[in-house]
C-alpha positions in Angstrom: -87.7 78.6 -30.0 -88.7 82.2 -30.3 -92.5 82.0 -30.7 -93.2 85.5 -29.6 -90.5 86.9 -31.8 -92.0 85.1 -34.8 -95.5 86.5 -33.9 -93.9 89.9 -33.6 -92.7 89.7 -37.3 -96.4 89.8 -38.4 -96.1 87.2 -41.1 -99.5 86.1 -42.6 -101.3 83.0 -41.2 -99.9 80.3 -39.0 -96.1 80.2 -39.2 -94.0 77.1 -38.8 -90.3 77.4 -37.8 -87.6 74.8 -38.3 -84.2 75.2 -36.6 -81.3 75.2 -39.2 -77.9 73.8 -38.2 -74.5 74.7 -39.7 -73.6 78.1 -38.3 -71.6 78.9 -35.2 -72.6 82.5 -34.6 -76.4 82.9 -35.0 -79.4 80.8 -34.2 -81.1 80.2 -37.6 -84.6 79.2 -38.5 -86.5 78.5 -41.7 -90.0 80.0 -41.5 -93.0 79.1 -43.6 -96.0 81.4 -43.4 -99.7 80.7 -44.0 -99.2 81.5 -47.7 -96.4 78.9 -48.0 -93.8 81.7 -48.4 -90.4 80.8 -47.0 -88.1 83.0 -45.0 -84.8 82.8 -43.2 -84.5 84.2 -39.7 -81.3 84.9 -37.8 -81.4 85.5 -34.0 -78.5 86.6 -31.8 -79.6 86.4 -28.1 -78.4 89.2 -25.9 -77.6 91.7 -28.6 -79.2 94.8 -30.0 -80.5 95.2 -33.6 -77.2 96.8 -34.6 -75.5 93.4 -34.3 -76.5 92.9 -37.9 -75.6 96.3 -39.3 -72.6 95.2 -41.2 -74.3 92.1 -42.7 -77.3 94.2 -43.8 -75.0 96.8 -45.4 -73.1 94.0 -47.2 -76.2 92.3 -48.5 -77.5 95.7 -49.8 -74.2 96.2 -51.6 -74.5 92.8 -53.1 -78.0 93.7 -54.4 -76.7 96.9 -55.8 -74.0 95.1 -57.8 -76.2 92.2 -58.9 -74.5 89.6 -56.7 -77.0 86.9 -56.0 -77.7 86.9 -52.2 -80.7 87.0 -49.8 -82.7 90.2 -49.5 -83.1 92.0 -46.2 -86.8 92.0 -45.1 -86.7 93.1 -41.5 -84.3 93.8 -38.7 -84.8 94.7 -35.1 -84.5 93.8 -31.4 -87.2 91.9 -29.5 -86.9 91.3 -25.7 -83.2 91.7 -25.8 -82.4 89.6 -28.8 -81.3 90.9 -32.2 -83.0 89.4 -35.3 -82.6 89.6 -39.1 -85.3 88.4 -41.4 -84.1 87.5 -44.9 -85.6 86.1 -48.1 -85.2 82.4 -48.5 -83.1 80.8 -51.2 -84.1 77.3 -52.1 -81.0 75.1 -52.5 -80.0 73.7 -55.9 -76.9 72.4 -57.7 -74.6 74.5 -59.7 -71.1 75.0 -61.2 -68.1 75.9 -59.0 -66.7 77.7 -62.0 -69.7 80.0 -62.0 -69.2 80.5 -58.3 -65.6 81.6 -58.9 -66.8 84.0 -61.6 -69.4 85.5 -59.2 -66.7 86.1 -56.5 -64.5 87.7 -59.1 -67.3 90.0 -60.2 -67.8 91.0 -56.5 -64.1 91.8 -56.2 -64.1 94.0 -59.2 -66.1 96.6 -57.2 -63.5 98.8 -55.5 -64.3 101.5 -53.0 -64.4 104.7 -55.0 -62.8 106.6 -52.1 -59.7 104.4 -52.3 -59.9 103.5 -48.6 -59.9 100.2 -46.8 -62.4 99.3 -44.0 -66.1 99.5 -43.7 -68.8 101.7 -42.3 -69.6 99.2 -39.5 -67.3 97.0 -37.4 -66.9 93.3 -37.6 -68.8 91.9 -34.7 -68.3 88.4 -33.6 -69.4 86.7 -30.4 -65.8 86.3 -29.2 -63.9 89.2 -30.8 -64.7 92.4 -32.7 -62.7 94.5 -35.1 -63.3 98.2 -35.8 -63.0 98.3 -39.6 -61.9 101.9 -39.2 -61.3 103.5 -42.6 -57.6 103.8 -43.7 -55.6 104.3 -46.8 -53.4 101.2 -46.0 -54.4 97.6 -46.3 -51.4 96.7 -44.1 -52.9 98.9 -41.3 -56.4 97.4 -41.6 -55.2 93.8 -41.7 -52.2 93.9 -39.4 -52.9 96.7 -37.0 -56.7 96.4 -36.8 -57.0 92.6 -37.0 -53.9 90.5 -36.6 -52.3 92.3 -33.7 -55.5 92.5 -31.5 -56.2 88.9 -32.3 -52.7 87.8 -31.3 -52.8 89.8 -28.1 -56.1 88.2 -27.2 -54.7 84.7 -27.8 -51.8 85.5 -25.5 -54.1 87.0 -22.8 -56.4 84.0 -23.0 -53.6 81.6 -22.4 -53.7 79.8 -25.8 -50.2 81.1 -26.5 -47.1 81.0 -24.4 -44.5 83.8 -24.8 -42.6 81.7 -27.4 -45.7 81.4 -29.5 -46.3 85.2 -29.4 -42.6 85.8 -30.3 -43.1 83.5 -33.3 -46.3 85.4 -34.2 -44.4 88.7 -34.1 -41.8 87.3 -36.5 -44.6 86.4 -38.8 -46.1 89.9 -38.5 -42.8 91.4 -39.6 -42.8 89.2 -42.7 -46.4 90.1 -43.5 -45.7 93.8 -43.1 -42.8 93.6 -45.5 -44.7 91.6 -48.1 -47.8 93.9 -48.0 -45.7 97.0 -48.2 -44.3 95.6 -51.5 -47.7 94.8 -52.9 -50.1 97.3 -54.3 -53.5 96.3 -52.7 -56.8 97.7 -54.0 -59.8 98.1 -51.7 -62.1 95.5 -53.3 -65.6 94.7 -51.9 -64.9 91.5 -50.0 -67.4 88.9 -48.5 -65.2 88.7 -45.4 -66.0 85.2 -44.3 -65.9 83.2 -47.5 -65.9 79.6 -46.3 -67.9 76.9 -48.1 -70.8 77.2 -45.6 -71.4 80.8 -46.8 -71.9 80.0 -50.5 -74.7 78.1 -52.2 -76.6 77.5 -55.4 -80.3 78.4 -56.0 -82.8 76.1 -57.7 -81.9 77.7 -61.1 -78.3 76.6 -60.5 -77.0 80.1 -60.0 -74.4 80.7 -57.3 -75.2 82.9 -54.3 -73.3 84.4 -51.4 -74.8 84.4 -47.9 -73.8 85.7 -44.4 -71.2 88.3 -45.3 -68.9 90.1 -42.9 -68.1 92.7 -45.4 -65.1 95.0 -45.8 -63.3 96.8 -48.5 -60.0 95.0 -48.5 -57.4 93.2 -50.6 -59.3 90.5 -52.6 -56.7 87.9 -51.6 -58.2 88.0 -48.1 -61.3 86.3 -49.4 -59.4 83.8 -51.6 -57.1 82.8 -48.7 -60.1 82.1 -46.5 -61.6 79.7 -49.1 -58.5 77.5 -48.8 -58.7 76.8 -45.0 -61.6 74.3 -44.7 -62.0 73.0 -48.2 -65.0 72.6 -50.4 -63.8 74.9 -53.1 -62.8 72.9 -56.1 -60.1 73.7 -58.8 -63.0 74.8 -61.0 -63.8 77.6 -58.6 -60.3 79.1 -58.9 -60.3 78.5 -62.6 -63.5 80.5 -63.0 -62.2 83.2 -60.7 -59.0 83.6 -62.7 -60.9 83.7 -66.0 -62.6 86.9 -64.8 -60.0 88.5 -62.5 -56.6 86.7 -62.5 -54.7 86.8 -59.2 -51.5 88.8 -59.2 -47.9 87.4 -59.1 -46.9 86.4 -55.6 -50.5 85.8 -54.5 -49.8 82.2 -53.4 -47.3 83.4 -50.7 -49.6 86.1 -49.5 -52.7 83.8 -49.3 -51.0 82.2 -46.3 -51.4 85.4 -44.3 -55.2 85.1 -44.6 -55.2 81.4 -43.9 -53.3 82.2 -40.7 -55.8 84.9 -39.8 -58.8 82.5 -40.1 -57.1 79.8 -38.1 -56.3 82.3 -35.4 -59.9 83.3 -35.3 -60.8 79.7 -34.7 -58.2 79.2 -32.1 -59.6 82.1 -30.2 -63.2 80.8 -30.5 -62.8 77.1 -30.2 -59.6 76.6 -28.3 -56.5 74.4 -28.6 -57.9 72.1 -31.3 -56.5 74.7 -33.7 -53.2 75.3 -32.0 -51.1 73.0 -34.2 -52.7 74.4 -37.4 -51.9 77.9 -36.4 -48.4 77.0 -35.4 -47.8 75.3 -38.8 -49.1 78.4 -40.6 -46.9 80.7 -38.6 -43.9 78.6 -39.7 -44.9 78.7 -43.3 -45.0 82.5 -43.1 -41.7 82.9 -41.4 -40.1 80.6 -44.0 -40.1 83.8 -46.1 -38.0 85.8 -43.6 -35.3 87.8 -45.3 -31.9 87.9 -43.7 -30.5 91.4 -42.9 
């Protein structure tokens, strides 16, 4: 518990804190102040305040574009730990179709510069990506994310040489496919699994804990398909507002592979078979010379 940090926040009256489970990156707490106002506090031990730069920028973009999400109240570093204080959203029940529509509205906001990337890097606790601005989605996704991730899996011993060779075959397929697809730099959540969406007490969908980037919108949709929780109504609502383009189903596997590789890197061999199966699904689309 971070009693002194909570005192440092200067909230009115006696503050109670309850540890919130469910995430695998931050320590999270629900705070209630003396006026019965609720807050959500994220803490990342051992990091500076800039650990949350990207998330803060993403939440502010969400607010700019009327995407329901927590508001940023405070950010800083206290005794070597980064913290982020957010407004609290009371949980309710809502429609997955409405959730799909919300994500579609998010994706309709393209970067006006036409570039892919973000002003701040993706910072995880086991791997980081630069998000360096580029005119090519292939460069951002393959060169800045997939290749460094694959190299780390090999260095860490999760992959043998044969696994890495299989990965490089998949990379060739991905490059060829993305070169034939006209990607647009849409504002993406960046970590759109079911734990990062919710409904407020009015039944309105909300997005939380973004790892934002301007990227191909299929990146977000592929991630929704890895761990479940998104119902057919979600995809129906999405396609009502912003239909996916032809060939999307094949390309979505690239982003499922990416997320599974992230989890193999973070959690170990539990994810090896899932990654291997995804690699084989990708190379099934290899074209003979």
